[in-house]
C-alpha positions as a printed NumPy array, in Angstrom:
array([[ 37.207,  -4.439,  28.751],
       [ 34.115,  -6.619,  28.475],
       [ 34.059, -10.074,  26.965],
       [ 30.93 , -10.977,  24.981],
       [ 30.32 , -14.688,  24.37 ],
       [ 27.699, -16.788,  22.569],
       [ 26.342, -14.074,  20.31 ],
       [ 24.842, -14.21 ,  16.84 ],
       [ 24.687, -11.485,  14.221],
       [ 21.798, -11.037,  11.841],
       [ 22.213,  -8.663,   8.922],
       [ 20.39 ,  -7.929,   5.701],
       [ 21.61 ,  -6.295,   2.529],
       [ 19.858,  -5.129,  -0.584],
       [ 21.8  ,  -6.596,  -3.484],
       [ 20.627,  -3.89 ,  -5.889],
       [ 21.194,  -0.719,  -3.852],
       [ 23.879,   0.81 ,  -1.691],
       [ 27.502,  -0.204,  -1.515],
       [ 28.461,  -3.397,  -3.321],
       [ 31.83 ,  -3.746,  -1.581],
       [ 31.954,  -5.835,   1.571],
       [ 35.103,  -6.269,   3.58 ],
       [ 36.081,  -9.961,   3.294],
       [ 37.024, -10.012,   6.989],
       [ 33.439,  -9.08 ,   7.827],
       [ 31.838, -11.203,   5.137],
       [ 33.405, -14.435,   6.374],
       [ 31.088, -14.409,   9.393],
       [ 27.903, -14.496,   7.334],
       [ 26.195, -16.94 ,   4.998],
       [ 23.928, -16.032,   2.115],
       [ 20.226, -16.741,   1.863],
       [ 18.448, -15.585,  -1.264],
       [ 14.732, -16.046,  -1.881],
       [ 13.51 , -15.774,  -5.439],
       [ 10.183, -14.275,  -6.437],
       [  7.489, -17.006,  -6.468],
       [  6.325, -18.38 ,  -9.798],
       [  2.978, -17.362, -11.253],
       [  1.413, -20.757, -10.475],
       [  2.389, -20.475,  -6.817],
       [  1.047, -16.932,  -6.553],
       [ -2.169, -17.991,  -8.276],
       [ -2.631, -20.818,  -5.759],
       [ -1.928, -18.57 ,  -2.762],
       [ -4.214, -15.726,  -3.784],
       [ -6.954, -18.072,  -5.006],
       [ -7.09 , -19.777,  -1.62 ],
       [ -7.512, -16.479,   0.22 ],
       [ -9.849, -14.794,  -2.224],
       [-12.146, -17.775,  -2.849],
       [-12.575, -18.267,   0.897],
       [-13.347, -14.582,   1.384],
       [-15.803, -14.299,  -1.507],
       [-17.573, -17.6  ,  -0.74 ],
       [-20.104, -15.676,   1.352],
       [-21.109, -13.475,  -1.598],
       [-23.452, -14.313,  -4.462],
       [-22.229, -16.701,  -7.143],
       [-21.812, -14.008,  -9.789],
       [-19.292, -12.151,  -7.64 ],
       [-17.309, -15.207,  -6.58 ],
       [-17.05 , -16.336, -10.218],
       [-14.97 , -13.237, -10.974],
       [-12.264, -14.032,  -8.432],
       [-10.107, -16.232, -10.697],
       [-10.164, -13.809, -13.684],
       [ -9.282, -10.893, -11.373],
       [ -6.331, -12.813,  -9.912],
       [ -5.046, -13.832, -13.358],
       [ -5.399, -10.267, -14.656],
       [ -3.621,  -8.82 , -11.637],
       [ -0.715, -11.263, -11.928],
       [ -0.467, -10.56 , -15.656],
       [ -0.442,  -6.809, -15.045],
       [  2.187,  -7.204, -12.328],
       [  4.424,  -9.206, -14.678],
       [  4.096,  -6.585, -17.425],
       [  4.765,  -3.649, -15.096],
       [  7.789,  -5.28 , -13.463],
       [  9.18 ,  -6.19 , -16.909],
       [  8.653,  -2.701, -18.341],
       [  9.749,  -0.638, -15.324],
       [ 13.132,  -2.161, -14.541],
       [ 15.117,  -1.048, -11.531],
       [ 18.094,   1.148, -12.457],
       [ 20.402,   3.517, -10.63 ],
       [ 18.161,   6.454, -11.581],
       [ 14.952,   4.572, -10.776],
       [ 16.037,   2.618,  -7.705],
       [ 12.499,   2.785,  -6.286],
       [ 11.121,   0.519,  -9.056],
       [ 10.821,  -2.592,  -6.939],
       [  7.734,  -4.717,  -7.327],
       [  7.588,  -7.512,  -4.769],
       [  4.987,  -9.793,  -3.216],
       [  4.124,  -7.201,  -0.574],
       [  3.096,  -4.709,  -3.248],
       [  1.158,  -7.4  ,  -5.067],
       [ -0.63 ,  -8.373,  -1.866],
       [ -1.713,  -4.764,  -1.332],
       [ -3.812,  -5.057,  -4.485],
       [ -5.84 ,  -7.842,  -2.919]])
């Protein structure tokens, strides 16, 4: 028999898919960390910083369109995520920051 000391466990669970029952004897060893989706103002600031820096080397007419494109994309993302809600039948309807970043 081997004795294992000074170890840490890291685990992740999807709160909207899979089994929702966790054995309390197992659960007592973990703590919960939940990160909410960023607000629209935060996303606008993040994407504006990246996009304005990137398009600064282009002509003024192109770089002027960066802010409207970001606002339109965030608006579209909000509408799509509100309309296509995640359900048991449509478990793949998950719209997160990674998918939003792929647009840019």
